[in-house]
C-alpha positions as CSV (number, residue, x, y, z in Angstrom):
1,M,114.4,82.4,145.3
2,S,113.0,81.3,148.7
3,K,112.3,77.7,149.4
4,T,108.5,78.4,149.6
5,K,108.6,80.1,146.1
6,S,110.6,77.3,144.7
7,Q,108.2,74.6,145.9
8,K,105.2,76.7,144.6
9,S,106.9,77.0,141.2
10,K,107.5,73.2,141.1
11,R,103.8,72.5,141.9
12,Q,102.7,74.9,139.2
13,A,105.1,73.3,136.6
14,K,103.8,69.9,137.6
15,A,100.1,71.0,137.3
16,S,100.9,72.6,133.9
17,S,102.6,69.4,132.7
18,K,99.6,67.3,133.7
19,S,97.2,69.6,132.0
20,K,99.1,69.1,128.8
21,T,98.8,65.3,129.0
22,D,95.2,65.0,130.2
23,L,93.6,67.9,128.3
24,H,93.0,69.8,131.5
25,G,91.3,66.8,133.1
26,N,89.0,66.2,130.1
27,A,90.9,63.0,129.0
28,P,92.5,61.5,132.1
29,D,92.7,58.0,130.8
30,Q,95.8,56.4,129.1
31,S,95.1,53.5,126.8
32,R,96.2,52.2,123.5
33,S,92.6,51.1,122.8
34,V,89.1,52.6,123.2
35,L,85.6,51.2,122.9
36,L,83.5,53.5,120.6
37,L,79.8,53.2,121.3
38,I,78.0,54.6,118.3
39,D,74.4,56.0,118.3
40,L,73.2,53.7,121.1
41,I,71.3,56.4,122.9
42,N,68.7,55.9,120.2
43,D,64.9,55.8,120.3
44,L,64.9,53.6,117.2
45,S,61.9,55.6,115.8
46,F,62.6,55.4,112.1
47,P,61.2,53.5,109.1
48,N,61.7,49.8,108.6
49,N,62.9,49.5,112.2
50,E,61.2,46.1,113.0
51,H,64.2,43.9,112.7
52,L,66.4,46.2,114.7
53,V,63.8,46.8,117.4
54,R,63.2,43.0,117.7
55,N,66.9,42.4,118.3
56,S,67.8,45.5,120.2
57,E,67.9,44.0,123.7
58,K,70.0,41.1,122.6
59,L,72.4,43.6,121.0
60,A,72.4,45.7,124.1
61,R,73.3,42.8,126.3
62,A,76.2,41.7,124.1
63,I,77.5,45.3,124.1
64,L,77.1,45.5,127.8
65,R,79.2,42.3,128.3
66,L,81.8,43.7,126.0
67,K,81.9,47.0,127.8
68,E,82.3,45.3,131.2
69,R,85.3,43.3,129.8
70,C,86.8,46.5,128.4
71,Q,86.4,48.2,131.7
72,G,88.2,45.3,133.4
73,A,91.0,45.6,130.9
74,G,91.4,49.4,131.4
75,I,89.9,50.3,128.0
76,P,87.8,53.5,128.2
77,A,84.3,53.7,126.6
78,I,83.4,56.7,124.4
79,S,79.8,57.2,123.6
80,V,79.4,59.1,120.3
81,N,75.8,59.9,119.8
82,D,73.4,61.9,117.6
83,N,72.1,65.1,119.1
84,H,68.4,65.5,119.4
85,G,66.5,68.7,118.8
86,K,68.1,72.2,119.2
87,W,71.8,72.0,119.9
88,K,72.4,72.4,123.7
89,S,75.2,69.8,124.3
90,N,72.7,68.2,126.7
91,L,73.0,64.5,127.1
92,S,70.2,64.5,129.7
93,A,67.7,65.8,127.1
94,V,68.8,63.1,124.6
95,L,68.4,60.4,127.2
96,Q,65.0,61.7,128.3
97,H,63.8,61.7,124.7
98,C,65.0,58.1,124.1
99,L,63.5,56.8,127.4
100,R,59.9,57.9,126.6
101,P,57.5,55.0,127.4
102,E,56.5,54.8,123.8
103,A,60.1,54.8,122.4
104,P,60.9,51.5,120.6
105,G,64.5,51.7,121.8
106,R,63.7,52.4,125.4
107,A,64.9,48.9,126.7
108,M,68.2,49.2,124.8
109,V,68.8,52.7,126.1
110,K,68.1,51.7,129.7
111,L,70.8,49.0,129.5
112,L,73.4,51.2,127.7
113,A,73.0,54.6,129.2
114,P,76.5,56.1,129.7
115,A,78.2,55.4,133.0
116,T,79.8,58.2,135.1
117,E,83.3,57.2,133.9
118,D,82.4,57.1,130.2
119,Y,83.3,59.9,127.7
120,V,80.2,61.3,125.9
121,I,80.3,63.2,122.6
122,L,77.2,64.5,120.7
123,K,77.6,64.7,117.0
124,P,75.6,66.8,114.4
125,K,75.8,64.3,111.5
126,H,76.6,60.7,110.6
127,S,80.4,61.2,111.2
128,A,81.9,60.5,114.6
129,F,84.6,63.1,113.9
130,Y,82.9,65.9,111.9
131,G,82.3,68.8,114.3
132,T,83.2,66.8,117.4
133,P,86.3,66.7,119.8
134,L,86.7,62.9,119.2
135,A,90.1,63.2,117.4
136,T,91.5,65.4,120.2
137,I,90.3,63.0,122.9
138,L,91.7,60.0,121.2
139,E,95.1,61.8,120.8
140,Y,95.3,62.6,124.5
141,I,94.2,59.1,125.6
142,G,97.0,57.7,123.3
143,A,94.7,55.3,121.5
144,R,95.6,53.6,118.3
145,T,93.0,50.8,118.2
146,A,89.3,51.3,118.2
147,I,86.7,48.7,119.0
148,L,83.4,49.6,117.3
149,A,79.9,48.8,118.7
150,G,76.6,50.4,117.8
151,L,74.2,51.4,115.1
152,T,73.8,51.1,112.2
153,T,76.5,48.8,110.7
154,N,76.0,50.1,107.2
155,A,75.8,53.8,108.1
156,C,77.4,55.5,111.1
157,V,79.5,52.4,112.1
158,L,80.8,52.0,108.6
159,I,81.6,55.7,108.3
160,A,83.5,55.6,111.6
161,A,85.5,52.6,110.4
162,G,86.5,54.5,107.3
163,E,87.4,57.7,109.3
164,L,89.6,55.6,111.7
165,Y,91.2,53.8,108.8
166,V,92.4,57.0,107.2
167,R,93.8,58.0,110.5
168,D,95.9,54.8,110.7
169,F,93.9,53.2,113.5
170,R,93.5,49.5,113.9
171,V,89.8,48.8,113.7
172,L,88.1,45.9,115.5
173,V,84.4,45.2,114.9
174,P,82.7,42.5,117.0
175,S,79.9,41.4,114.7
176,D,77.4,40.7,117.5
177,C,77.8,44.2,118.9
178,V,76.8,46.1,115.7
179,A,73.4,45.9,113.9
180,A,71.8,47.1,110.7
181,L,68.1,47.2,109.5
182,T,68.5,43.9,107.6
183,D,70.7,40.9,107.7
184,R,71.8,41.7,104.1
185,D,72.9,45.2,105.1
186,Q,74.8,43.7,108.0
187,R,76.7,41.2,105.9
188,Q,77.5,43.7,103.2
189,A,78.8,46.4,105.6
190,L,80.9,43.9,107.6
191,D,82.5,42.6,104.3
192,L,83.1,46.2,103.2
193,M,84.9,47.1,106.4
194,R,87.0,44.0,106.3
195,H,88.1,44.3,102.7
196,N,88.3,48.1,102.3
197,F,89.3,49.3,105.8
198,G,91.2,46.3,107.1
199,A,88.8,45.9,110.0
200,E,89.1,42.7,112.0
201,I,85.7,41.1,112.3
202,T,85.0,38.6,114.9
203,S,82.3,37.9,117.6
204,S,82.8,39.7,120.9
205,P,83.6,36.6,123.0
206,K,86.5,35.8,120.7
207,L,87.9,39.4,120.9
208,R,91.3,39.2,122.6
209,L,91.4,42.5,124.5
210,S,95.0,42.1,125.6
211,R,96.1,42.2,122.0
212,S,94.3,45.4,121.3
213,L,96.3,47.1,124.0
214,K,99.7,46.5,122.2
């Protein structure tokens, strides 16, 4: 084999090896932890939304601060969000819908729209895993700890905690970065995640990100 052919073969082998570890460029990050942002591209147009809408900007700012800390620690963010309308895998259409002038969640969405470096997954139902590539992306990133933030604490966040628990993930839930329709729903869901799924509940400023990377 000529030197040129040998060098070409080595380059091809190297490229093939890389594609096996980063999912052909779809999961280039390596981290033991991820930040899962659940249903935050949300117009909040549903019944009994008053409490949630009233506190949505405060929630968004707490999540944004946490996200910035995670970014500084090398923890990637994965936005897992409900699709809207006919399925087209089109985040832009979902964003456009949620940023309508009359949308109650508009201010929250403006603060939390996914950044260029974020992963984005659209889901068909409450589950973050059902019908989505989330499990594959987590595997290629190498994550074993998930930090949960988003809506609502007693529905999609709770379901995600359970799904991660049965997959042997460590689950961290900063209580100021999740929200429910009522304070009672919030307390009950946090207690359930703590007692049934082993979730570690704390406020986001007390979250020690360095420990989540071990």
